[in-house]
Backbone bond lengths (Angstrom), bond angles and torsions (degrees), N, CA, C in turn:
res aa  C-N    CA-C-N  psi(-1)  N-CA   C-N-CA  omega(-1)  CA-C   N-CA-C  phi
1 M - - - 1.473 - - 1.519 107.60 -
2 N 1.315 118.43 103.91 1.440 121.52 176.00 1.499 110.54 -86.72
3 L 1.302 118.07 115.87 1.457 121.28 -174.47 1.527 112.70 -97.47
4 N 1.345 117.88 6.03 1.467 117.59 176.38 1.519 111.61 -71.01
5 N 1.348 117.23 -14.16 1.463 120.34 176.28 1.529 107.27 -124.56
6 L 1.280 118.57 82.97 1.463 122.85 -175.44 1.541 111.33 -62.26
7 S 1.324 117.12 -30.37 1.469 120.22 -174.67 1.553 111.64 -64.22
8 E 1.344 117.81 -16.33 1.464 119.63 177.52 1.498 113.60 -80.53
9 I 1.343 118.28 -15.74 1.452 120.15 -177.87 1.524 114.96 -119.89
10 M 1.347 116.28 -9.67 1.462 120.53 -177.56 1.502 111.89 -128.72
11 P 1.343 117.54 155.77 1.457 120.27 176.18 1.588 110.43 -63.38
12 P 1.289 117.43 152.16 1.450 121.40 -173.86 1.534 113.03 -57.57
13 D 1.334 118.91 -38.51 1.440 120.51 -178.30 1.554 111.31 -67.27
14 L 1.321 114.76 -39.59 1.477 118.27 177.66 1.532 109.91 -69.32
15 T 1.304 117.66 -41.29 1.445 120.95 177.28 1.528 111.39 -57.31
16 A 1.385 115.98 -44.75 1.427 118.67 178.44 1.565 111.89 -63.36
17 E 1.298 116.21 -40.01 1.521 118.94 179.67 1.540 109.02 -62.69
18 I 1.335 115.93 -46.91 1.498 119.86 -177.06 1.509 110.43 -66.32
19 L 1.340 117.24 -42.28 1.431 118.98 179.13 1.540 111.85 -61.67
20 G 1.324 116.09 -27.19 1.453 120.42 175.03 1.542 110.90 -69.12
21 L 1.317 116.87 -24.83 1.483 120.07 -179.61 1.515 112.61 -88.19
22 I 1.310 116.24 -23.30 1.466 120.72 -173.53 1.534 112.47 -73.96
23 T 1.308 113.54 133.69 1.472 117.82 166.32 1.547 107.13 -111.83
24 E 1.331 115.64 154.65 1.450 119.40 177.46 1.511 106.70 -110.10
25 E 1.360 114.47 133.48 1.477 118.04 -178.65 1.507 107.75 -133.58
26 K 1.340 114.60 152.04 1.489 121.35 176.53 1.500 107.33 -118.54
27 Y 1.346 113.43 138.55 1.474 120.14 177.28 1.509 109.05 -134.94
28 K 1.292 116.78 155.88 1.434 122.41 177.73 1.549 112.17 -87.39
29 K 1.289 113.79 157.43 1.448 120.77 174.40 1.506 111.75 -47.35
30 N 1.277 118.84 143.53 1.520 128.06 -179.93 1.506 114.09 74.75
31 H 1.324 118.93 1.34 1.467 120.64 176.34 1.506 109.05 -65.19
32 I 1.335 116.58 135.75 1.466 122.19 175.25 1.531 106.62 -88.10
33 L 1.289 116.09 108.86 1.470 123.74 -178.98 1.514 111.88 -74.01
34 H 1.313 114.09 -40.81 1.489 120.61 178.26 1.487 107.69 -137.80
35 K 1.325 117.35 128.68 1.468 122.03 -180.00 1.527 109.95 -91.85
36 E 1.298 115.24 130.80 1.488 119.85 176.12 1.534 109.25 -56.35
37 G 1.268 116.61 146.71 1.484 121.56 178.57 1.521 113.16 85.71
38 T 1.382 115.06 7.24 1.467 119.54 175.06 1.496 109.55 -121.57
39 T 1.349 116.05 165.21 1.448 121.48 178.40 1.498 107.29 -85.26
40 C 1.329 116.17 136.20 1.446 120.84 -179.63 1.547 109.51 -89.17
41 N 1.305 114.42 130.92 1.482 119.31 -175.57 1.557 112.04 -118.54
42 Y 1.356 116.58 8.17 1.461 120.20 -172.74 1.494 110.48 -136.49
43 I 1.307 114.06 153.29 1.487 123.67 167.44 1.516 106.11 -114.33
44 Y 1.316 116.59 132.78 1.441 118.99 -177.51 1.548 108.51 -118.18
45 I 1.329 115.30 138.11 1.436 121.27 168.82 1.494 107.55 -111.83
46 V 1.307 116.92 126.86 1.471 121.49 -177.41 1.542 107.31 -79.77
47 K 1.316 113.73 115.48 1.486 120.40 174.80 1.510 109.70 -82.70
48 T 1.347 116.50 -51.00 1.459 123.06 174.94 1.528 107.49 -140.16
49 G 1.338 116.91 144.47 1.454 122.09 175.67 1.531 111.62 105.78
50 I 1.363 112.89 -167.48 1.474 119.14 179.41 1.522 109.13 -137.85
51 A 1.333 114.74 136.92 1.491 120.29 172.31 1.515 107.34 -116.99
52 R 1.360 113.01 147.15 1.440 119.84 -178.48 1.548 108.15 -123.73
53 T 1.326 116.70 128.92 1.464 123.38 173.14 1.529 106.01 -94.59
54 F 1.358 115.19 135.81 1.454 119.36 -174.64 1.541 108.89 -150.84
55 Y 1.330 113.18 166.96 1.479 119.39 171.40 1.521 107.82 -142.64
56 H 1.312 117.42 171.36 1.438 123.56 178.13 1.496 109.85 -111.37
57 K 1.307 116.83 135.15 1.442 122.28 173.85 1.561 108.19 -142.13
58 E 1.305 114.75 123.94 1.437 120.79 178.13 1.526 111.83 48.37
59 E 1.324 115.24 51.40 1.431 123.12 -179.96 1.514 115.36 66.25
60 K 1.313 117.92 8.49 1.469 121.99 177.21 1.506 109.63 -104.79
61 D 1.321 113.89 146.59 1.454 124.51 178.65 1.531 106.12 -99.98
62 I 1.309 118.57 115.42 1.474 124.37 -173.48 1.509 109.61 -113.16
63 S 1.305 117.37 117.82 1.498 122.77 175.45 1.522 108.66 -79.31
64 V 1.368 114.85 135.03 1.498 119.38 178.63 1.525 112.82 -119.16
65 H 1.331 115.16 -18.85 1.487 117.89 -175.84 1.539 109.12 -158.67
66 F 1.307 113.70 144.10 1.442 121.01 172.22 1.520 107.49 -122.02
67 A 1.335 117.75 128.98 1.454 122.24 176.53 1.521 107.92 -111.50
68 L 1.351 116.59 120.64 1.418 123.00 177.25 1.521 109.17 -107.16
69 E 1.324 118.17 -176.57 1.438 123.48 -179.45 1.550 112.85 -45.19
70 G 1.333 113.16 125.10 1.463 118.31 179.01 1.525 115.09 89.80
71 D 1.344 115.59 -12.53 1.470 119.83 178.82 1.519 111.72 -85.42
72 V 1.330 114.90 154.41 1.415 123.61 173.84 1.551 109.62 -92.87
73 T 1.354 114.92 141.18 1.449 115.83 170.97 1.545 106.75 -138.26
74 T 1.299 114.92 142.45 1.453 123.26 176.76 1.516 106.25 -168.03
75 A 1.290 116.50 169.09 1.456 119.70 172.53 1.556 102.53 -91.45
76 I 1.339 113.52 87.89 1.455 120.58 -170.89 1.544 113.76 -60.11
77 D 1.392 116.32 -32.54 1.459 119.69 178.50 1.507 110.30 -62.80
78 S 1.286 117.01 -42.36 1.439 122.90 -178.25 1.549 112.06 -75.52
79 L 1.320 115.40 -41.39 1.449 119.53 -178.25 1.538 111.27 -59.95
80 I 1.302 116.99 -38.69 1.461 120.85 -178.60 1.549 110.91 -83.00
81 S 1.311 117.49 -43.96 1.461 119.61 -175.32 1.546 113.21 -82.00
82 R 1.351 114.26 -19.82 1.484 123.35 -174.40 1.495 111.76 61.94
83 E 1.319 114.75 29.73 1.483 120.74 175.97 1.533 108.55 -116.40
84 K 1.312 118.08 173.07 1.443 122.94 179.48 1.504 110.62 -63.01
85 S 1.332 115.18 143.18 1.482 120.08 -178.82 1.517 109.79 -99.71
86 R 1.369 115.41 149.87 1.485 119.06 173.22 1.493 110.51 -89.54
87 Y 1.354 117.95 0.13 1.451 124.09 -178.02 1.514 112.86 -99.98
88 G 1.293 114.95 149.56 1.476 122.36 169.07 1.521 108.72 -118.60
89 I 1.319 114.52 160.34 1.453 118.91 176.16 1.518 108.10 -128.13
90 E 1.329 115.95 123.89 1.456 122.97 -176.41 1.557 107.99 -120.30
91 L 1.324 116.08 141.79 1.474 119.88 175.44 1.505 110.64 -90.28
92 L 1.323 116.22 125.46 1.473 121.31 -176.06 1.551 110.27 -93.04
93 E 1.294 118.80 -10.47 1.418 123.43 173.28 1.550 108.14 -141.85
94 D 1.307 117.03 163.87 1.458 119.43 168.65 1.537 105.35 -53.06
95 C 1.339 114.37 136.61 1.483 119.04 -174.15 1.506 112.31 -130.57
96 E 1.326 114.92 146.16 1.462 121.78 161.66 1.511 105.71 -111.69
97 L 1.335 115.07 129.86 1.431 121.83 -175.68 1.499 112.20 -124.80
98 K 1.306 117.75 145.79 1.494 122.81 167.12 1.518 103.11 -97.90
99 V 1.323 114.84 129.44 1.456 120.33 -173.21 1.552 108.39 -121.30
100 I 1.335 113.78 132.56 1.442 120.66 177.33 1.550 108.08 -124.52
101 S 1.272 115.86 126.77 1.493 122.42 177.06 1.533 108.50 -72.11
102 Y 1.347 113.93 131.86 1.498 117.87 176.70 1.534 110.34 -58.92
103 R 1.321 116.41 -42.80 1.446 121.29 -175.47 1.555 109.71 -63.83
104 E 1.311 116.52 -44.50 1.446 119.37 179.02 1.525 112.92 -65.44
105 L 1.319 115.55 -35.79 1.471 121.03 177.17 1.550 109.78 -66.32
106 Q 1.312 116.19 -39.96 1.479 120.77 177.46 1.512 110.79 -62.72
107 T 1.335 115.49 -42.77 1.459 121.77 178.33 1.544 110.24 -59.28
108 L 1.336 114.25 -46.73 1.494 120.19 177.20 1.512 111.81 -57.94
109 L 1.315 116.19 -44.83 1.459 120.07 -177.91 1.517 111.81 -70.65
110 S 1.348 116.93 -27.69 1.480 117.83 175.33 1.515 109.54 -70.40
111 K 1.295 116.73 -35.72 1.469 122.39 178.06 1.499 113.34 -71.32
112 Y 1.353 116.58 -37.66 1.447 122.15 -176.43 1.594 108.94 -129.43
113 P 1.280 117.74 70.84 1.503 119.95 -175.58 1.533 114.32 -58.42
114 Q 1.317 116.68 -21.33 1.480 120.25 -179.81 1.529 110.75 -65.05
115 Y 1.339 117.34 -15.67 1.456 118.81 -177.47 1.544 113.70 -92.41
116 E 1.308 116.16 -1.93 1.466 119.43 -177.48 1.520 111.92 -59.10
117 E 1.350 117.56 -32.09 1.448 118.87 -179.03 1.509 113.48 -62.25
118 Y 1.321 119.49 -30.52 1.474 122.11 178.97 1.516 112.34 -74.32
119 I 1.353 113.67 -40.40 1.482 118.02 178.76 1.517 109.07 -72.12
120 R 1.307 116.36 -36.90 1.449 120.57 176.71 1.547 110.76 -61.66
121 A 1.300 116.60 -38.81 1.484 121.16 178.02 1.544 110.82 -62.25
122 I 1.313 117.34 -39.61 1.478 120.47 178.67 1.504 109.63 -69.01
123 I 1.352 118.78 -43.02 1.456 120.79 179.87 1.540 110.42 -68.42
124 L 1.309 116.89 -38.34 1.495 119.66 176.87 1.516 109.83 -64.61
125 H 1.280 118.65 -34.26 1.464 122.19 177.30 1.526 109.34 -59.09
126 S 1.322 116.37 -42.54 1.473 121.84 178.00 1.510 109.63 -63.73
127 Y 1.334 117.09 -40.82 1.461 119.86 -179.44 1.551 112.00 -69.38
128 V 1.313 116.33 -35.01 1.435 121.07 176.75 1.541 109.15 -64.45
129 Q 1.302 118.05 -41.27 1.484 121.06 176.84 1.569 109.40 -59.95
130 L 1.327 114.32 -42.18 1.448 119.57 179.11 1.528 112.15 -64.49
131 A 1.328 114.98 -42.36 1.492 120.00 178.65 1.534 108.15 -64.40
132 N 1.289 118.81 -40.92 1.462 121.97 178.55 1.534 111.81 -62.01
133 R 1.316 117.11 -37.34 1.457 120.81 177.35 1.522 111.15 -65.56
134 V 1.336 115.75 -42.13 1.487 118.98 178.05 1.532 109.43 -63.57
135 E 1.335 115.97 -41.45 1.483 119.39 -179.06 1.526 109.75 -63.97
136 E 1.343 117.59 -39.02 1.462 119.46 178.33 1.541 112.24 -57.65
137 F 1.296 115.42 -41.02 1.457 119.20 -179.20 1.534 112.94 -74.79
138 L 1.301 115.63 -27.51 1.461 119.69 177.99 1.539 113.23 -79.35
139 F 1.295 116.93 -35.94 1.477 119.58 -168.29 1.520 116.13 -120.11
140 F 1.337 117.55 -12.01 1.457 119.13 -174.63 1.538 109.61 -114.94
141 N 1.342 115.51 146.67 1.435 119.61 174.28 1.544 109.71 -83.66
142 A 1.330 117.28 177.40 1.454 122.54 -174.27 1.505 112.24 -59.81
143 K 1.320 116.65 -40.46 1.487 121.75 -178.94 1.511 109.92 -67.74
144 E 1.315 118.55 -40.58 1.456 122.05 177.59 1.530 111.98 -65.18
145 R 1.323 116.15 -39.03 1.478 122.19 177.99 1.551 107.73 -63.35
146 Y 1.369 117.62 -45.36 1.453 122.02 177.34 1.498 110.13 -60.21
147 D 1.307 118.34 -49.21 1.482 121.32 -178.84 1.519 111.42 -58.74
148 N 1.303 117.35 -39.85 1.433 122.12 179.62 1.552 110.89 -67.23
149 L 1.319 116.64 -39.67 1.468 119.75 176.82 1.517 109.75 -61.37
150 I 1.323 117.22 -44.79 1.469 121.03 -177.95 1.536 110.13 -64.51
151 K 1.322 114.80 -37.62 1.459 120.29 179.15 1.577 111.45 -67.83
152 E 1.320 115.81 -43.77 1.470 120.29 -175.55 1.533 112.28 -79.53
153 K 1.355 118.62 -37.47 1.452 121.89 -176.24 1.547 108.58 -139.98
154 P 1.323 113.84 73.22 1.493 119.73 -172.42 1.539 113.97 -58.89
155 K 1.316 119.92 -31.87 1.459 121.12 -174.91 1.552 112.42 -87.16
156 L 1.313 115.78 -2.26 1.452 119.83 -176.57 1.508 113.40 -59.86
157 L 1.332 116.84 -41.53 1.468 120.54 -177.24 1.551 111.67 -65.06
158 Q 1.282 119.36 -23.82 1.454 122.80 178.94 1.515 111.93 -84.52
159 R 1.328 116.24 -12.94 1.485 120.38 -174.58 1.501 115.17 -118.97
160 V 1.315 118.28 -12.50 1.486 121.31 -175.84 1.512 106.63 -124.28
161 N 1.339 116.59 140.77 1.428 119.67 -179.00 1.564 111.20 -68.74
162 L 1.320 114.04 155.45 1.481 118.78 -173.84 1.508 112.57 -67.47
163 G 1.330 118.90 -25.41 1.443 121.50 176.43 1.516 111.15 -62.53
164 H 1.306 115.94 -43.57 1.477 120.66 178.44 1.544 110.44 -68.15
165 I 1.341 115.55 -38.92 1.471 120.83 -179.20 1.556 109.28 -65.91
166 S 1.326 116.02 -46.48 1.475 118.54 -177.85 1.572 111.37 -64.29
167 S 1.372 116.07 -39.57 1.439 116.21 177.15 1.518 112.29 -66.87
168 Y 1.294 118.25 -34.47 1.456 123.18 176.02 1.504 110.57 -62.15
169 L 1.299 118.53 -38.73 1.452 122.93 -179.15 1.523 111.82 -84.76
170 G 1.348 117.39 -8.40 1.478 119.69 178.93 1.506 112.95 76.44
171 I 1.327 117.99 28.78 1.453 121.92 -179.30 1.552 109.33 -131.72
172 T 1.325 115.12 169.71 1.459 119.59 174.87 1.507 111.31 -79.76
173 Q 1.269 118.33 163.63 1.449 121.20 175.98 1.543 113.03 -64.19
174 E 1.312 113.52 -32.00 1.469 118.66 176.50 1.541 112.63 -65.44
175 T 1.339 114.95 -41.50 1.477 117.84 175.86 1.513 111.23 -65.94
176 L 1.354 116.78 -40.02 1.476 119.46 176.45 1.482 109.81 -59.84
177 S 1.294 118.94 -43.23 1.467 122.66 179.57 1.541 110.11 -58.37
178 R 1.314 117.18 -47.07 1.454 120.71 179.86 1.508 111.46 -62.07
179 I 1.327 117.31 -41.69 1.480 121.42 -179.74 1.516 108.07 -62.57
180 R 1.333 117.19 -47.22 1.453 121.77 -178.50 1.532 111.89 -60.58
181 K 1.318 115.70 -38.88 1.500 118.70 178.36 1.518 112.91 -67.39
182 S 1.320 116.25 -27.23 1.458 121.09 -176.18 1.529 113.00 -82.06
183 V 1.323 114.24 -10.44 1.513 117.93 -176.47 1.495 110.45 -82.50
């Protein structure tokens, strides 16, 4: 679901309302867009660049999601629960982002409740991606997870360092290297 062109997935009046709420912001590589341990108040659509969602466990930095052009990124756990998130979001390249305030979106939906189905579809898309990630770890081996990543986001390996890729796949860099050599 590429959200850089909202008019393809929403009615024109809703698109116009949401476009009125969106601000465009530019950030440099390595900027922390959302800090873990805080409540997330924004939904971001990546216009250009890459954002990485991650968490820390036992002094390790674990990547859980990469958002490329057209993708949404947010700390979805916090956005929905309105509680502090265990996830952070870091920009891996200079980025241009479309930013929507959660509060302003809620106000819009209170005013026009008939539009909730479209926003729900976008949020459900994020949850489906999360469920697919869980399923990958439950049912697929490392090579299958790698193959799926290449199929879903083929340019990612050229734009993201192998340390982030290996943590995303739940493997060591050495294992990733062996898998890449076998392809």
